[in-house]
All heavy atoms as an XYZ file, in Angstrom:
849
protein
N      66.978    206.281    -20.189
C      66.178    205.556    -19.267
C      64.960    204.929    -20.014
O      64.430    205.533    -20.880
C      65.736    206.565    -18.188
C      64.733    205.823    -17.259
S      63.897    206.984    -16.055
C      65.148    208.013    -15.421
N      64.646    203.743    -19.609
C      63.421    203.074    -20.118
C      62.246    203.517    -19.159
O      62.075    203.008    -18.083
C      63.563    201.644    -20.166
C      62.326    200.874    -20.644
O      61.233    201.384    -20.519
N      62.567    199.752    -21.285
N      61.518    204.505    -19.648
C      60.491    205.076    -18.804
C      59.318    204.136    -18.449
O      58.841    204.113    -17.308
C      59.903    206.397    -19.407
C      60.784    207.532    -19.149
C      61.766    207.985    -20.018
C      60.799    208.321    -18.041
N      62.391    209.108    -19.447
C      61.815    209.301    -18.192
C      60.101    208.390    -16.840
C      62.145    210.319    -17.262
C      60.413    209.348    -15.877
C      61.424    210.278    -16.133
N      58.972    203.282    -19.344
C      57.930    202.279    -19.075
C      58.327    201.308    -17.957
O      57.594    201.093    -16.997
C      57.553    201.515    -20.331
C      56.773    202.490    -21.300
C      56.438    201.825    -22.622
C      55.806    202.845    -23.538
N      55.432    202.314    -24.850
N      59.542    200.798    -18.074
C      60.017    199.903    -17.003
C      60.217    200.619    -15.734
O      59.881    200.168    -14.629
C      61.345    199.304    -17.437
N      60.749    201.893    -15.749
C      61.006    202.662    -14.530
C      59.691    202.954    -13.810
O      59.549    202.799    -12.606
C      61.670    204.025    -14.963
C      61.850    204.922    -13.873
C      62.842    204.731    -12.878
C      61.112    206.084    -13.689
C      63.010    205.556    -11.794
C      61.311    206.974    -12.681
C      62.276    206.716    -11.751
N      58.596    203.312    -14.599
C      57.339    203.559    -13.961
C      56.680    202.382    -13.430
O      56.061    202.404    -12.369
C      56.489    204.356    -14.991
C      56.862    205.696    -15.326
S      57.221    206.826    -13.898
C      55.531    207.000    -13.242
N      56.845    201.232    -14.108
C      56.338    199.977    -13.541
C      56.964    199.605    -12.265
O      56.288    199.219    -11.259
C      56.468    198.831    -14.551
N      58.292    199.793    -12.195
C      59.057    199.548    -10.945
C      58.597    200.442     -9.869
O      58.396    200.134     -8.715
C      60.544    199.691    -11.127
C      61.134    198.569    -11.973
O      60.460    197.464    -12.153
O      62.262    198.709    -12.473
N      58.389    201.752    -10.194
C      58.072    202.793     -9.235
C      56.663    202.450     -8.696
O      56.444    202.527     -7.429
C      57.994    204.150     -9.964
O      59.361    204.487    -10.360
C      57.527    205.221     -8.954
N      55.728    202.083     -9.551
C      54.385    201.715     -9.071
C      54.427    200.576     -8.111
O      53.699    200.530     -7.087
C      53.481    201.373    -10.274
C      52.983    202.694    -10.952
C      51.968    202.354    -12.087
N      51.466    203.585    -12.606
C      51.967    204.293    -13.593
N      53.125    203.939    -14.086
N      51.383    205.471    -13.973
N      55.292    199.570     -8.419
C      55.451    198.418     -7.431
C      56.011    198.869     -6.113
O      55.521    198.449     -5.062
N      56.933    199.728     -6.128
C      57.540    200.263     -4.876
C      56.530    201.036     -4.069
O      56.486    200.894     -2.867
C      58.778    201.137     -5.199
C      59.966    200.442     -5.841
C      60.941    201.357     -6.479
O      60.834    202.600     -6.439
N      61.977    200.771     -7.062
N      55.704    201.850     -4.796
C      54.679    202.608     -4.096
C      53.596    201.709     -3.505
O      53.209    201.870     -2.324
C      54.052    203.632     -5.047
C      55.086    204.696     -5.378
C      52.770    204.252     -4.426
C      54.648    205.710     -6.480
N      53.246    200.686     -4.201
C      52.239    199.706     -3.670
C      52.747    199.036     -2.399
O      52.041    198.919     -1.370
C      51.896    198.661     -4.725
C      50.800    199.049     -5.707
C      50.295    197.915     -6.552
N      51.304    197.367     -7.385
C      51.727    197.763     -8.574
N      51.177    198.837     -9.048
N      52.581    197.196     -9.226
N      54.062    198.672     -2.460
C      54.628    198.010     -1.229
C      54.680    199.063     -0.092
O      54.398    198.782      1.059
C      56.023    197.502     -1.558
C      55.941    196.203     -2.428
C      57.288    195.567     -2.598
N      58.282    196.339     -3.246
C      58.401    196.487     -4.615
N      57.518    195.894     -5.384
N      59.288    197.208     -5.125
N      55.046    200.297     -0.301
C      55.113    201.334      0.654
C      53.684    201.532      1.209
O      53.507    201.610      2.473
C      55.716    202.611      0.080
C      55.772    203.699      1.124
S      56.811    203.377      2.457
C      56.003    204.236      3.784
N      52.730    201.723      0.335
C      51.356    202.011      0.743
C      50.781    200.838      1.644
O      49.990    201.041      2.482
C      50.440    202.212     -0.419
C      50.709    203.535     -1.104
O      51.402    204.388     -0.530
N      50.191    203.736     -2.302
N      51.197    199.630      1.376
C      50.725    198.500      2.129
C      51.232    198.590      3.600
O      50.558    198.055      4.489
C      51.136    197.181      1.525
N      52.354    199.176      3.799
C      52.869    199.269      5.165
C      52.136    200.373      5.979
O      52.119    200.260      7.212
C      54.407    199.662      5.224
O      54.617    200.951      4.716
C      55.188    198.601      4.378
N      51.597    201.405      5.297
C      50.881    202.460      6.038
C      49.689    202.881      5.219
O      49.658    203.955      4.585
C      51.776    203.694      6.273
C      52.916    203.448      7.305
C      52.308    203.271      8.659
N      53.348    203.015      9.634
C      53.809    201.837     10.032
N      53.387    200.782      9.465
N      54.712    201.743     10.964
N      48.596    202.072      5.195
C      47.511    202.381      4.312
C      46.806    203.688      4.651
O      46.274    204.374      3.817
C      46.594    201.196      4.472
C      47.120    200.375      5.621
C      48.492    200.778      5.838
N      46.852    204.052      6.006
C      46.190    205.307      6.333
C      46.844    206.542      5.672
O      46.228    207.453      5.183
C      46.280    205.591      7.888
C      45.940    204.364      8.728
C      47.120    203.398      8.899
O      48.322    203.735      8.917
O      46.802    202.218      8.974
N      48.182    206.472      5.609
C      48.917    207.542      4.951
C      48.638    207.579      3.472
O      48.418    208.583      2.861
C      50.457    207.397      5.155
O      50.676    207.344      6.604
C      51.267    208.493      4.568
N      48.541    206.373      2.879
C      48.258    206.249      1.427
C      46.865    206.840      1.101
O      46.741    207.648      0.151
C      48.337    204.814      1.001
N      45.900    206.487      1.946
C      44.530    206.992      1.691
C      44.546    208.527      1.852
O      43.830    209.248      1.076
C      43.585    206.335      2.663
C      43.350    204.890      2.454
C      43.273    203.976      3.462
C      43.126    204.369      1.191
C      43.142    202.659      3.300
C      42.925    203.010      0.927
C      42.925    202.184      2.001
O      42.751    200.844      1.777
N      45.208    209.014      2.833
C      45.278    210.543      3.034
C      45.878    211.159      1.946
O      45.444    212.242      1.451
C      45.966    210.827      4.369
N      47.048    210.615      1.389
C      47.701    211.250      0.253
C      46.822    211.194     -0.912
O      46.761    212.200     -1.749
C      49.001    210.535      0.026
C      49.868    211.204     -1.134
C      50.456    212.411     -0.866
C      49.878    210.633     -2.349
C      51.180    213.016     -1.912
C      50.606    211.258     -3.380
C      51.259    212.445     -3.121
N      46.064    210.027     -1.176
C      45.201    209.956     -2.281
C      44.067    211.050     -2.218
O      43.690    211.594     -3.226
C      44.630    208.532     -2.409
C      45.678    207.512     -2.845
C      45.214    206.127     -2.632
O      44.128    205.823     -2.096
N      46.074    205.151     -2.997
N      43.558    211.206     -1.013
C      42.476    212.194     -0.811
C      43.023    213.623     -1.121
O      42.333    214.426     -1.730
C      41.995    212.150      0.628
N      44.205    213.903     -0.641
C      44.867    215.194     -0.959
C      45.046    215.383     -2.458
O      44.691    216.447     -2.978
C      46.220    215.307     -0.232
C      47.088    216.563     -0.535
C      46.363    217.780     -0.111
C      48.436    216.390      0.116
N      45.545    214.350     -3.104
C      45.721    214.414     -4.559
C      44.426    214.662     -5.296
O      44.264    215.547     -6.135
C      46.360    213.088     -5.063
O      47.613    212.949     -4.437
C      46.531    213.085     -6.554
N      43.377    213.933     -4.868
C      42.057    214.183     -5.457
C      41.517    215.609     -5.258
O      41.033    216.254     -6.218
C      41.058    213.122     -4.910
C      39.711    213.196     -5.513
C      38.766    212.105     -4.969
C      37.481    212.160     -5.679
N      36.321    211.754     -4.932
N      41.614    216.085     -4.022
C      41.207    217.402     -3.775
C      41.850    218.499     -4.514
O      41.315    219.426     -5.016
C      41.250    217.641     -2.224
N      43.196    218.300     -4.718
C      43.968    219.272     -5.422
C      43.715    219.309     -6.904
O      43.960    220.334     -7.555
C      45.527    219.066     -5.140
O      45.976    217.895     -5.912
N      43.112    218.223     -7.379
C      42.793    218.170     -8.857
C      41.361    218.607     -9.121
O      41.042    218.884    -10.312
C      43.002    216.789     -9.376
C      44.468    216.365     -9.480
C      44.645    215.038    -10.002
C      46.107    214.724    -10.080
N      46.398    213.414    -10.737
N      40.525    218.647     -8.096
C      39.091    218.910     -8.342
C      38.585    220.185     -7.907
O      37.491    220.625     -8.258
C      38.296    217.789     -7.633
C      38.489    216.429     -8.338
C      37.744    215.322     -7.565
O      37.161    215.590     -6.498
O      37.746    214.229     -8.080
N      39.350    220.972     -7.062
C      38.794    222.221     -6.550
C      39.539    223.419     -7.133
O      40.652    223.262     -7.576
C      38.946    222.286     -4.987
O      40.345    222.175     -4.618
N      38.890    224.584     -7.116
C      39.527    225.762     -7.632
C      39.257    226.096     -9.067
O      38.328    225.534     -9.661
N      39.935    227.085     -9.517
C      39.643    227.689    -10.875
C      40.501    227.050    -11.967
O      40.116    227.204    -13.174
C      39.873    229.182    -10.810
C      38.930    229.885     -9.831
C      37.493    229.684    -10.152
O      37.118    229.848    -11.327
O      36.778    229.430     -9.207
N      41.571    226.452    -11.699
C      42.459    225.960    -12.755
C      41.883    224.589    -13.276
O      41.448    223.760    -12.555
C      43.872    225.724    -12.250
C      44.585    226.989    -11.747
C      45.944    226.621    -11.163
C      44.773    227.994    -12.901
N      42.081    224.421    -14.598
C      41.663    223.072    -15.191
C      42.782    222.134    -14.886
O      43.840    222.400    -14.493
C      41.396    223.279    -16.680
C      42.541    223.592    -17.554
O      43.696    223.751    -16.955
O      42.404    223.830    -18.756
N      42.411    220.854    -15.076
C      43.314    219.765    -14.783
C      44.644    219.821    -15.599
O      45.705    219.573    -15.070
C      42.623    218.462    -14.967
C      43.490    217.201    -14.609
C      43.886    217.206    -13.108
C      42.622    215.894    -14.833
N      44.559    220.199    -16.862
C      45.758    220.283    -17.706
C      46.671    221.323    -17.149
O      47.897    221.060    -17.067
C      45.399    220.665    -19.167
C      46.609    220.710    -20.019
C      46.199    220.872    -21.513
C      45.584    222.183    -21.831
N      45.405    222.412    -23.312
N      46.229    222.447    -16.722
C      47.063    223.459    -16.160
C      47.706    223.005    -14.842
O      48.860    223.221    -14.570
C      46.286    224.740    -15.865
O      45.701    225.248    -17.132
C      47.093    225.852    -15.234
N      46.948    222.275    -14.058
C      47.430    221.728    -12.750
C      48.545    220.688    -13.041
O      49.520    220.664    -12.378
C      46.352    221.070    -12.007
C      45.343    222.118    -11.447
C      44.099    221.303    -10.934
N      42.996    222.250    -10.600
C      42.806    222.813     -9.411
N      43.566    222.477     -8.423
N      41.815    223.662     -9.290
N      48.349    219.901    -14.096
C      49.390    218.910    -14.438
C      50.650    219.592    -14.938
O      51.801    219.168    -14.672
C      48.864    217.903    -15.409
C      47.913    216.898    -14.823
C      48.479    215.990    -13.781
O      49.668    215.873    -13.610
O      47.673    215.400    -13.064
N      50.522    220.654    -15.686
C      51.712    221.408    -16.153
C      52.440    222.012    -14.940
O      53.677    221.979    -14.897
C      51.269    222.555    -17.066
C      50.885    222.100    -18.518
C      50.214    223.187    -19.308
C      52.098    221.574    -19.289
N      51.730    222.602    -13.962
C      52.365    223.141    -12.764
C      53.044    221.976    -12.001
O      54.241    222.138    -11.611
C      51.312    223.783    -11.869
C      50.819    225.067    -12.529
C      51.883    224.112    -10.490
C      49.566    225.693    -11.914
N      52.397    220.821    -11.800
C      52.965    219.768    -11.138
C      54.208    219.205    -11.856
O      55.207    218.922    -11.197
C      51.987    218.611    -10.988
N      54.172    219.222    -13.169
C      55.348    218.815    -13.879
C      56.510    219.785    -13.716
O      57.628    219.320    -13.583
C      54.962    218.681    -15.365
C      55.928    217.928    -16.300
C      56.454    216.601    -15.742
C      55.292    217.744    -17.613
N      56.178    221.074    -13.711
C      57.268    222.035    -13.503
C      57.913    221.884    -12.126
O      59.159    221.980    -11.973
N      57.053    221.543    -11.103
C      57.623    221.324     -9.769
C      58.428    220.056     -9.724
O      59.472    220.041     -9.126
C      56.555    221.282     -8.775
C      55.943    222.742     -8.594
C      57.027    220.870     -7.384
C      54.595    222.784     -7.832
N      57.998    219.009    -10.456
C      58.730    217.807    -10.508
C      60.086    217.979    -11.124
O      61.093    217.447    -10.602
C      57.953    216.735    -11.294
N      60.122    218.758    -12.106
C      61.473    219.111    -12.744
C      62.365    219.927    -11.760
O      63.503    219.636    -11.585
C      61.326    219.896    -14.121
C      62.627    220.486    -14.600
C      60.709    218.927    -15.158
N      61.726    220.946    -11.168
C      62.461    221.755    -10.190
C      63.043    220.987     -9.054
O      64.131    221.212     -8.510
C      61.633    222.926     -9.739
N      62.208    220.052     -8.584
C      62.629    219.181     -7.449
C      63.422    217.954     -7.817
O      63.881    217.210     -6.996
C      61.375    218.703     -6.662
C      60.773    219.803     -5.759
O      61.442    220.864     -5.633
O      59.710    219.561     -5.165
N      63.583    217.792     -9.173
C      64.391    216.752     -9.709
C      63.889    215.344     -9.221
O      64.626    214.501     -8.769
C      65.842    216.830     -9.346
C      66.436    218.083    -10.041
C      67.742    218.611     -9.338
N      68.262    219.739     -9.961
C      67.775    221.046     -9.781
N      66.734    221.171     -9.020
N      68.313    222.044    -10.369
N      62.545    215.135     -9.409
C      61.882    213.881     -9.015
C      61.470    213.119    -10.283
O      60.432    213.350    -10.856
C      60.640    214.225     -8.136
S      59.711    212.762     -7.655
N      62.308    212.205    -10.666
C      62.052    211.436    -11.928
C      60.729    210.710    -11.820
O      59.919    210.756    -12.805
C      63.161    210.491    -12.195
N      60.336    210.007    -10.741
C      59.081    209.339    -10.708
C      57.911    210.347    -10.896
O      56.868    210.091    -11.532
C      59.014    208.673     -9.328
C      60.452    208.429     -8.938
C      61.098    209.639     -9.558
N      58.028    211.510    -10.207
C      56.991    212.552    -10.399
C      56.843    212.986    -11.783
O      55.776    213.269    -12.290
C      57.391    213.763     -9.489
S      57.468    213.380     -7.744
N      57.992    213.141    -12.502
C      57.966    213.473    -13.896
C      57.081    212.454    -14.671
O      56.218    212.849    -15.485
C      59.380    213.595    -14.460
C      60.089    214.816    -13.970
C      59.308    213.628    -16.058
C      61.554    214.892    -14.324
N      57.398    211.190    -14.448
C      56.635    210.182    -15.198
C      55.134    210.215    -14.898
O      54.255    210.241    -15.772
N      54.777    210.350    -13.598
C      53.306    210.454    -13.238
C      52.696    211.619    -13.851
O      51.535    211.523    -14.339
C      53.167    210.466    -11.743
C      53.386    209.114    -11.090
C      54.387    208.939    -10.115
C      52.627    208.006    -11.455
C      54.561    207.736     -9.501
C      52.849    206.778    -10.820
C      53.781    206.624     -9.873
N      53.284    212.813    -13.879
C      52.703    213.981    -14.334
C      52.725    214.051    -15.864
O      51.843    214.779    -16.441
C      53.179    215.236    -13.586
C      52.804    215.153    -12.137
N      51.458    215.355    -11.798
C      53.463    214.929    -11.036
C      51.370    215.194    -10.505
N      52.585    214.960     -9.980
N      53.694    213.467    -16.541
C      53.669    213.387    -18.016
C      52.396    212.520    -18.320
O      51.581    212.955    -19.240
C      54.904    212.702    -18.506
C      54.697    212.105    -19.897
C      56.015    213.706    -18.556
N      52.160    211.428    -17.691
C      50.930    210.641    -17.915
C      49.721    211.366    -17.648
O      48.778    211.400    -18.381
C      51.061    209.323    -17.119
C      52.137    208.355    -17.584
C      52.355    207.230    -16.659
O      51.978    207.239    -15.466
O      52.952    206.195    -17.144
N      49.723    212.137    -16.469
C      48.512    212.927    -16.065
C      48.268    214.045    -17.102
O      47.042    214.335    -17.443
N      49.286    214.644    -17.594
C      49.128    215.704    -18.601
C      48.523    215.172    -19.844
O      47.638    215.808    -20.448
C      50.491    216.379    -18.958
C      50.508    217.473    -20.000
C      49.587    218.659    -19.592
C      51.971    217.944    -20.308
N      49.015    214.037    -20.312
C      48.407    213.385    -21.522
C      46.933    213.101    -21.274
O      46.051    213.340    -22.113
C      49.212    212.188    -21.936
N      46.612    212.521    -20.156
C      45.182    212.193    -19.871
C      44.350    213.417    -19.724
O      43.129    213.370    -20.098
C      45.117    211.360    -18.526
C      45.637    209.970    -18.677
C      45.565    209.285    -17.314
C      46.308    207.935    -17.442
N      46.454    207.306    -16.038
N      44.918    214.536    -19.348
C      44.213    215.825    -19.262
C      44.076    216.491    -20.638
O      43.554    217.652    -20.636
C      44.804    216.710    -18.226
N      44.635    215.936    -21.667
C      44.500    216.578    -22.917
C      45.728    217.425    -23.299
O      45.647    218.119    -24.314
N      46.752    217.381    -22.591
C      47.927    218.174    -22.899
C      48.679    217.604    -24.074
O      48.443    216.426    -24.520
N      49.490    218.422    -24.673
C      50.264    218.061    -25.806
C      51.773    218.093    -25.600
O      52.204    218.744    -24.583
C      49.988    218.953    -26.996
O      50.423    220.278    -26.704
C      48.500    219.019    -27.354
N      52.489    217.505    -26.410
C      54.000    217.542    -26.295
C      54.465    218.991    -26.411
O      55.405    219.386    -25.749
C      54.605    216.698    -27.376
C      56.082    216.481    -27.381
C      56.631    215.537    -28.418
N      57.918    215.112    -28.239
C      59.013    215.784    -28.650
N      58.841    216.917    -29.302
N      60.244    215.334    -28.421
N      53.861    219.772    -27.282
C      54.186    221.184    -27.469
C      53.988    222.054    -26.187
O      54.778    222.855    -25.835
C      53.463    221.765    -28.641
C      53.869    221.188    -29.995
C      53.302    219.804    -30.294
O      52.248    219.418    -29.634
O      53.900    219.048    -31.039
N      52.812    221.727    -25.470
C      52.543    222.418    -24.217
C      53.619    221.951    -23.186
O      54.070    222.836    -22.381
C      51.145    222.130    -23.790
C      50.077    222.746    -24.572
C      48.691    222.241    -24.395
O      48.503    221.044    -24.028
O      47.713    223.133    -24.448
N      53.912    220.737    -23.182
C      54.969    220.249    -22.225
C      56.276    220.995    -22.471
O      56.907    221.486    -21.609
C      55.137    218.754    -22.319
C      56.338    218.179    -21.624
C      55.912    217.472    -20.332
C      57.137    217.320    -22.423
N      56.641    221.111    -23.797
C      57.912    221.799    -24.076
C      57.864    223.245    -23.755
O      58.840    223.749    -23.269
C      58.128    221.621    -25.638
N      56.693    223.925    -23.889
C      56.588    225.317    -23.425
C      56.820    225.428    -21.906
O      57.529    226.295    -21.460
C      55.198    225.900    -23.826
C      55.076    226.282    -25.207
O      56.115    226.377    -25.926
O      53.911    226.583    -25.647
N      56.149    224.621    -21.128
C      56.297    224.530    -19.726
C      57.767    224.326    -19.375
O      58.324    224.914    -18.379
C      55.369    223.582    -19.113
N      58.414    223.387    -20.036
C      59.818    223.061    -19.737
C      60.715    224.261    -20.053
O      61.760    224.425    -19.375
C      60.304    221.786    -20.558
C      59.527    220.540    -20.124
S      59.648    220.097    -18.390
C      58.090    220.806    -17.677
N      60.302    225.033    -21.007
C      61.115    226.278    -21.268
C      61.166    227.158    -20.055
O      62.183    227.733    -19.673
C      60.544    227.038    -22.455
O      60.769    226.297    -23.639
N      60.042    227.309    -19.371
C      59.958    228.110    -18.158
C      60.789    227.508    -17.098
O      61.525    228.217    -16.418
C      58.453    228.345    -17.755
C      58.427    229.155    -16.425
C      57.678    229.085    -18.842
N      60.715    226.210    -16.976
C      61.542    225.481    -15.976
C      63.006    225.659    -16.163
O      63.748    225.970    -15.273
C      61.224    223.972    -15.999
S      59.665    223.510    -15.356
N      63.428    225.671    -17.463
C      64.817    225.892    -17.749
C      65.221    227.333    -17.404
O      66.286    227.567    -16.867
C      65.073    225.548    -19.241
C      64.965    224.029    -19.436
C      66.549    226.032    -19.626
C      64.804    223.684    -20.920
N      64.366    228.340    -17.781
C      64.684    229.698    -17.497
C      64.775    229.928    -15.981
O      65.671    230.582    -15.529
C      63.538    230.566    -18.076
C      63.707    232.025    -17.858
C      62.968    232.559    -16.663
O      61.880    232.099    -16.282
N      63.587    233.542    -15.982
N      63.901    229.305    -15.200
C      63.921    229.523    -13.765
C      65.057    228.658    -13.052
O      65.534    229.124    -11.992
C      62.559    229.115    -13.165
C      61.454    230.070    -13.576
S      61.731    231.781    -13.068
C      61.548    231.594    -11.278
N      65.348    227.558    -13.576
C      66.249    226.632    -12.878
C      67.614    226.438    -13.451
O      68.520    225.699    -12.934
N      67.912    226.960    -14.676
C      69.158    226.835    -15.286
C      69.534    225.465    -15.726
O      68.622    224.641    -16.083
N      70.819    225.087    -15.691
C      71.299    223.796    -16.204
C      70.675    222.662    -15.590
O      70.244    221.692    -16.319
N      70.546    222.544    -14.228
C      69.858    221.345    -13.663
C      68.482    221.152    -14.212
O      68.016    220.031    -14.427
C      69.946    221.588    -12.141
C      71.108    222.454    -11.966
C      71.128    223.394    -13.153
N      67.753    222.204    -14.385
C      66.381    222.094    -14.915
C      66.452    221.623    -16.325
O      65.556    220.907    -16.773
C      65.610    223.409    -14.757
O      65.345    223.624    -13.382
N      67.403    222.104    -17.117
C      67.505    221.608    -18.506
C      67.672    220.114    -18.518
O      67.096    219.446    -19.356
C      68.713    222.301    -19.203
C      69.047    221.778    -20.549
C      67.980    221.951    -21.545
C      70.320    222.545    -21.046
N      68.500    219.508    -17.596
C      68.661    218.076    -17.636
C      67.390    217.354    -17.306
O      67.042    216.403    -17.924
C      69.743    217.723    -16.542
C      71.123    218.380    -16.694
S      71.725    218.112    -18.384
C      72.033    219.764    -18.912
N      66.614    217.840    -16.303
C      65.343    217.154    -15.983
C      64.230    217.519    -16.922
O      63.325    216.616    -17.193
C      64.981    217.453    -14.520
C      65.744    216.588    -13.523
C      67.013    216.943    -13.163
C      65.238    215.384    -13.180
C      67.730    216.096    -12.372
C      65.950    214.572    -12.257
C      67.210    214.883    -11.852
O      67.916    214.123    -11.098
N      64.255    218.684    -17.572
C      63.287    218.997    -18.597
C      63.454    218.027    -19.764
O      62.516    217.550    -20.370
C      63.430    220.449    -19.031
N      64.743    217.718    -20.070
C      65.057    216.715    -21.140
C      64.458    215.351    -20.778
O      63.960    214.657    -21.692
C      66.526    216.641    -21.395
O      67.112    217.921    -21.787
N      64.553    215.045    -19.493
C      63.973    213.748    -19.042
C      62.496    213.742    -19.226
O      61.829    212.753    -19.616
C      64.378    213.436    -17.655
C      65.763    212.981    -17.498
C      66.114    212.523    -16.061
O      65.160    212.381    -15.265
N      67.323    212.279    -15.805
N      61.840    214.947    -18.942
C      60.346    214.998    -19.085
C      59.921    214.815    -20.541
O      58.985    214.086    -20.812
C      59.887    216.302    -18.526
N      60.693    215.396    -21.460
C      60.344    215.206    -22.883
C      60.561    213.791    -23.335
O      59.754    213.165    -24.033
C      61.242    216.210    -23.699
C      60.645    216.496    -25.115
C      59.266    217.105    -24.996
C      61.673    217.489    -25.735
N      61.629    213.169    -22.848
C      61.925    211.751    -23.141
C      60.826    210.870    -22.566
O      60.367    209.942    -23.191
C      63.272    211.334    -22.600
C      63.700    209.957    -23.013
O      63.631    209.713    -24.252
O      64.122    209.154    -22.144
N      60.347    211.146    -21.359
C      59.235    210.388    -20.722
C      58.032    210.534    -21.661
O      57.339    209.457    -21.866
C      58.943    210.923    -19.328
N      57.679    211.675    -22.145
C      56.552    211.825    -23.012
C      56.702    210.992    -24.191
O      55.797    210.264    -24.620
C      56.402    213.343    -23.505
C      55.214    213.529    -24.346
C      55.189    213.320    -25.698
C      53.897    213.927    -24.034
N      53.928    213.606    -26.166
C      53.161    213.930    -25.150
C      53.278    214.235    -22.751
C      51.767    214.332    -25.163
C      51.982    214.589    -22.787
C      51.202    214.603    -23.985
N      57.839    211.082    -24.883
C      58.068    210.245    -26.042
C      57.970    208.764    -25.864
O      57.369    208.032    -26.712
C      59.465    210.564    -26.671
C      59.536    212.004    -27.236
O      58.494    212.623    -27.446
O      60.701    212.528    -27.427
N      58.413    208.273    -24.769
C      58.334    206.924    -24.453
C      57.000    206.387    -23.917
O      56.463    205.347    -24.302
C      59.452    206.430    -23.447
C      60.783    206.453    -24.077
C      61.807    205.962    -23.148
O      61.614    204.911    -22.389
N      62.963    206.553    -23.125
N      56.394    207.225    -23.026
C      55.183    206.786    -22.360
C      53.948    207.147    -23.091
O      52.901    206.377    -23.050
C      55.078    207.426    -20.938
C      56.111    207.063    -19.933
C      56.049    207.895    -18.654
C      55.939    205.562    -19.552
N      53.973    208.228    -23.917
C      52.752    208.648    -24.580
C      52.831    208.418    -26.055
O      51.842    207.897    -26.640
C      52.546    210.185    -24.316
C      52.536    210.441    -22.822
C      51.219    210.694    -24.946
C      51.633    209.646    -21.917
N      53.909    208.774    -26.689
C      53.962    208.651    -28.151
C      54.221    207.261    -28.675
O      53.901    206.977    -29.811
C      55.073    209.637    -28.680
C      54.725    211.083    -28.303
C      54.686    212.022    -29.400
O      55.171    211.781    -30.558
O      54.133    213.150    -29.233
N      54.804    206.407    -27.800
C      55.032    205.053    -28.297
C      54.642    204.030    -27.206
O      55.389    203.439    -26.617
C      56.493    204.834    -28.643
O      57.313    205.039    -27.496
N      53.313    203.984    -27.048
C      52.751    203.084    -25.945
C      53.031    201.615    -26.184
O      53.553    200.894    -26.764
C      51.254    203.288    -26.025
C      50.972    204.162    -27.038
C      52.223    204.671    -27.674
């Protein structure tokens, strides 16, 4: 998969969806902001958790967004790989497939901008 093109398409689809229901978009953005700013966990840890859930739920766009978020929060490829190990342990073969996609997303979106 070409992650850069995929994420650009996804962003366009989300913009179009948000334009149809701006109130929902604003509410989701507020929820997202609140979940990243409150509590005891740092942003990097939160992004690792979100990425694990994205893999478990098999949400490719979520993987892309949270790979980018993890990088912005100071995460590393090695930390991503550690988190993916837990996903694989918990989710078996299907998680292995999506964990591989998460690592590929990192390589394309972060390591070769």
